[in-house]
C-alpha positions as CSV (number, residue, x, y, z in Angstrom):
1,M,-21.2,-8.8,16.3
2,K,-19.3,-7.8,19.5
3,K,-17.6,-4.5,20.0
4,P,-13.9,-5.0,19.1
5,R,-11.4,-3.9,21.8
6,A,-8.8,-3.2,19.1
7,I,-8.7,-2.4,15.4
8,L,-5.6,-2.8,13.3
9,F,-5.3,-0.6,10.2
10,D,-3.3,-0.8,7.1
11,L,-1.9,2.5,5.7
12,D,-1.6,2.6,1.9
13,D,-4.9,2.3,0.1
14,T,-6.7,2.2,3.4
15,I,-5.9,5.6,5.1
16,L,-3.9,7.0,2.3
17,P,-5.1,6.3,-1.3
18,A,-2.5,5.1,-3.7
19,F,-2.7,5.4,-7.5
20,A,-6.0,4.1,-8.8
21,R,-4.3,3.6,-12.2
22,P,-0.5,3.3,-11.9
23,D,-0.2,2.6,-15.6
24,S,-1.7,6.0,-16.4
25,A,0.7,7.6,-13.8
26,W,3.6,6.1,-15.7
27,A,2.3,7.4,-19.0
28,E,2.0,10.9,-17.5
29,V,5.6,10.8,-16.1
30,V,7.0,9.3,-19.3
31,D,5.2,11.9,-21.5
32,G,6.7,14.7,-19.4
33,F,10.2,13.3,-19.1
34,F,10.4,12.5,-22.9
35,A,8.4,15.6,-24.0
36,G,10.7,16.0,-27.1
37,R,10.0,12.5,-28.4
38,D,7.2,11.4,-30.6
39,A,4.0,9.9,-29.1
40,A,4.7,6.4,-30.5
41,T,8.2,6.3,-28.8
42,R,6.8,7.5,-25.5
43,A,4.1,4.8,-25.7
44,K,6.7,2.1,-26.3
45,I,8.7,3.3,-23.3
46,T,5.6,3.3,-21.1
47,Q,4.5,-0.1,-22.2
48,A,8.0,-1.6,-21.6
49,I,8.0,-0.2,-18.0
50,Q,4.5,-1.5,-17.3
51,I,5.5,-5.0,-18.4
52,A,8.8,-4.9,-16.5
53,S,7.0,-3.7,-13.4
54,R,4.3,-6.4,-13.5
55,D,7.0,-9.1,-14.1
56,F,9.2,-7.8,-11.3
57,W,6.5,-7.6,-8.6
58,A,4.8,-10.9,-9.6
59,D,7.5,-12.9,-7.8
60,S,6.4,-13.1,-4.1
61,E,10.0,-13.6,-2.8
62,R,11.2,-10.6,-4.8
63,H,8.2,-8.6,-3.6
64,K,9.1,-9.3,0.0
65,L,12.7,-8.3,-0.5
66,W,12.2,-5.1,-2.4
67,R,9.0,-3.7,-0.9
68,V,11.1,-2.0,1.7
69,K,13.3,-0.5,-1.0
70,I,10.8,0.9,-3.5
71,P,12.9,3.7,-5.1
72,E,15.7,1.2,-5.7
73,A,13.3,-1.4,-7.0
74,R,11.8,1.2,-9.3
75,R,15.3,1.9,-10.7
76,K,15.8,-1.8,-11.4
77,V,12.5,-2.0,-13.2
78,V,13.1,1.0,-15.4
79,A,16.6,0.0,-16.1
80,S,15.3,-3.4,-17.3
81,A,12.6,-1.8,-19.4
82,L,14.8,0.8,-21.1
83,G,17.6,-1.8,-21.5
84,S,15.2,-3.8,-23.7
85,L,14.8,-0.8,-25.9
86,A,18.3,0.5,-25.9
87,Q,19.6,-1.6,-28.8
88,K,17.4,0.4,-31.1
89,D,17.6,3.6,-29.2
90,P,21.1,4.1,-27.6
91,R,19.9,7.4,-26.0
92,L,18.1,5.2,-23.4
93,T,21.2,4.9,-21.2
94,P,21.3,3.7,-17.6
95,D,21.6,7.3,-16.4
96,V,18.4,8.1,-18.3
97,A,16.7,5.1,-16.7
98,Q,17.7,6.2,-13.2
99,A,16.6,9.8,-13.8
100,L,13.2,8.6,-15.1
101,A,12.7,6.2,-12.1
102,D,13.6,9.0,-9.7
103,R,11.2,11.4,-11.5
104,F,8.4,8.8,-10.9
105,T,9.3,8.5,-7.3
106,A,9.1,12.3,-6.8
107,F,5.8,12.3,-8.7
108,A,4.4,9.5,-6.5
109,E,5.4,11.3,-3.3
110,D,3.9,14.6,-4.4
111,S,0.6,12.8,-5.3
112,I,0.1,11.2,-1.8
113,A,-3.2,12.2,-0.2
114,I,-5.4,11.1,2.6
115,F,-9.0,9.9,2.6
116,R,-11.1,12.9,3.6
117,D,-12.9,11.0,6.4
118,A,-9.8,9.3,7.8
119,H,-9.0,11.7,10.8
120,D,-12.7,12.0,11.8
121,V,-13.2,8.3,11.7
122,L,-10.1,7.4,13.6
123,A,-10.9,10.1,16.2
124,A,-14.4,8.7,16.6
125,L,-13.2,5.2,17.0
126,R,-10.8,6.2,19.8
127,A,-13.4,8.2,21.5
128,R,-15.6,5.1,21.6
129,G,-12.8,3.3,23.5
130,H,-11.3,1.2,20.7
131,K,-7.6,0.7,20.8
132,L,-6.0,1.4,17.4
133,A,-2.8,0.3,15.7
134,L,-1.3,1.1,12.4
135,I,0.5,-1.8,10.7
136,T,2.2,-1.0,7.4
137,N,4.7,-2.8,5.2
138,G,7.5,-1.0,3.6
139,A,10.7,0.9,4.5
140,S,10.9,3.1,7.6
141,G,11.8,6.3,5.8
142,P,9.0,6.8,3.4
143,Q,6.3,5.2,5.6
144,R,7.3,7.3,8.6
145,A,7.3,10.4,6.4
146,K,3.7,9.7,5.3
147,I,2.7,9.3,8.9
148,E,4.3,12.5,9.9
149,R,3.1,14.4,6.8
150,F,-0.5,13.6,7.6
151,D,-0.2,13.9,11.4
152,L,-1.4,10.3,12.0
153,A,0.8,9.0,14.8
154,H,-1.4,10.5,17.6
155,R,-4.4,8.7,16.2
156,F,-2.9,5.3,17.1
157,D,-1.9,3.6,20.3
158,H,0.7,1.7,18.3
159,V,2.5,2.3,15.0
160,Q,4.3,-0.6,13.4
161,I,6.4,-0.2,10.2
162,E,7.9,-3.3,8.6
163,G,11.3,-1.6,8.1
164,E,11.5,-0.7,11.8
165,A,10.0,-3.9,13.3
166,G,12.0,-6.3,11.1
167,F,8.9,-8.2,10.0
168,G,5.7,-7.5,8.1
169,K,2.3,-8.8,6.9
170,P,1.3,-11.5,6.3
171,E,3.8,-13.0,8.8
172,D,1.9,-14.1,12.0
173,R,4.2,-12.1,14.2
174,A,3.2,-8.8,12.5
175,Y,-0.3,-9.2,13.9
176,L,0.7,-10.9,17.1
177,H,3.2,-8.2,18.0
178,A,0.6,-5.4,17.5
179,M,-2.0,-7.2,19.6
180,E,0.6,-7.8,22.3
181,K,1.4,-4.0,22.3
182,L,-2.3,-3.3,22.6
183,G,-2.9,-6.0,25.2
184,V,-5.7,-7.7,23.3
185,A,-6.4,-11.2,22.0
186,A,-7.3,-12.2,18.4
187,H,-11.0,-12.7,19.1
188,E,-11.1,-9.1,20.4
189,T,-9.4,-7.7,17.3
190,W,-10.4,-6.4,13.9
191,M,-8.0,-5.9,10.9
192,V,-8.9,-3.4,8.2
193,G,-7.1,-3.1,4.8
194,D,-7.2,-3.4,1.1
195,N,-4.9,-6.4,0.5
196,L,-6.8,-9.7,0.6
197,E,-3.7,-11.7,1.6
198,W,-2.3,-9.3,4.1
199,E,-5.4,-8.0,5.7
200,V,-7.9,-10.9,5.3
201,V,-6.2,-14.3,4.9
202,G,-3.3,-13.6,7.3
203,P,-5.5,-12.2,10.2
204,Q,-8.2,-14.8,9.7
205,R,-5.6,-17.5,10.2
206,L,-5.1,-16.2,13.7
207,G,-8.8,-15.7,14.5
208,I,-8.9,-12.0,13.9
209,F,-12.1,-10.5,12.3
210,A,-10.9,-9.4,8.9
211,I,-12.4,-6.4,7.0
212,W,-11.6,-5.9,3.3
213,F,-11.4,-2.2,2.4
214,D,-12.8,-2.0,-1.2
215,H,-12.6,1.8,-1.6
216,R,-12.9,1.5,-5.4
217,A,-16.1,-0.5,-4.9
218,K,-15.0,-3.1,-7.5
219,G,-16.0,-6.1,-5.5
220,L,-14.0,-9.3,-5.0
221,P,-12.0,-10.5,-8.0
222,A,-13.7,-13.1,-10.2
223,G,-13.1,-16.6,-8.8
224,C,-11.7,-15.3,-5.5
225,G,-11.7,-17.9,-2.8
226,V,-11.1,-15.4,0.0
227,K,-14.1,-14.5,2.2
228,P,-13.7,-11.4,4.3
229,D,-15.7,-11.2,7.4
230,M,-16.9,-7.7,6.3
231,I,-16.5,-5.6,3.2
232,V,-16.6,-1.7,3.4
233,T,-16.1,0.9,0.7
234,S,-15.2,3.8,3.0
235,L,-13.9,4.5,6.4
236,T,-17.2,6.2,7.2
237,E,-19.0,3.0,6.4
238,L,-16.6,1.1,8.7
239,L,-17.5,3.5,11.6
240,A,-21.2,3.1,11.0
241,R,-20.9,-0.7,11.1
242,T,-18.6,-0.9,14.1
243,P,-20.4,-1.6,17.4
244,G,-19.8,1.3,19.7
């Protein structure tokens, strides 16, 4: 395995951990928002939101359109969920749905963290001479805010946000543009991330060495046909397995 000239990193669930259990996060927010309601009612609301969310994001075209407008998408999901319950509970108005969605957005933003080894690993990789790029899907505002909050920009030679670039993973140009900025070719490049389509299938299509970041150590899904070139469960492991 040759030393890569460049390594492309995903952001969410690769450098910054996202919710391990989004369903339980919704339960927590709903319980707090509807503290005066009985447990059975809160459970019904949580379940309706979970179902509406899975249905909403299951559509690939809808996902591509709305992933750059997450707060607005969340409002649509909650409005749909509460709308399905409003006939029996008229107190679940559109205003209540919007307030609940915004409460979850605030909860999610407050809960953002960074993997403890992220800065040390990124600094070590750059010290070894690897060029680094951050490639993240999503809107400019929230993604740029995360990058600034955790002082990440100086760790990378190139930062690429879908909402700013006008394209995102798994489009070929997302990877090609980053490599062009770094002055490297596909065979000299690694991609690291948690999404099998965005960080493995897409990069491999171009000849990039693709590393799946399985930080929950769950292994590949049953029946998965995707074959990452490498699987790591921490950034420290990635550093240890990267030729210096």
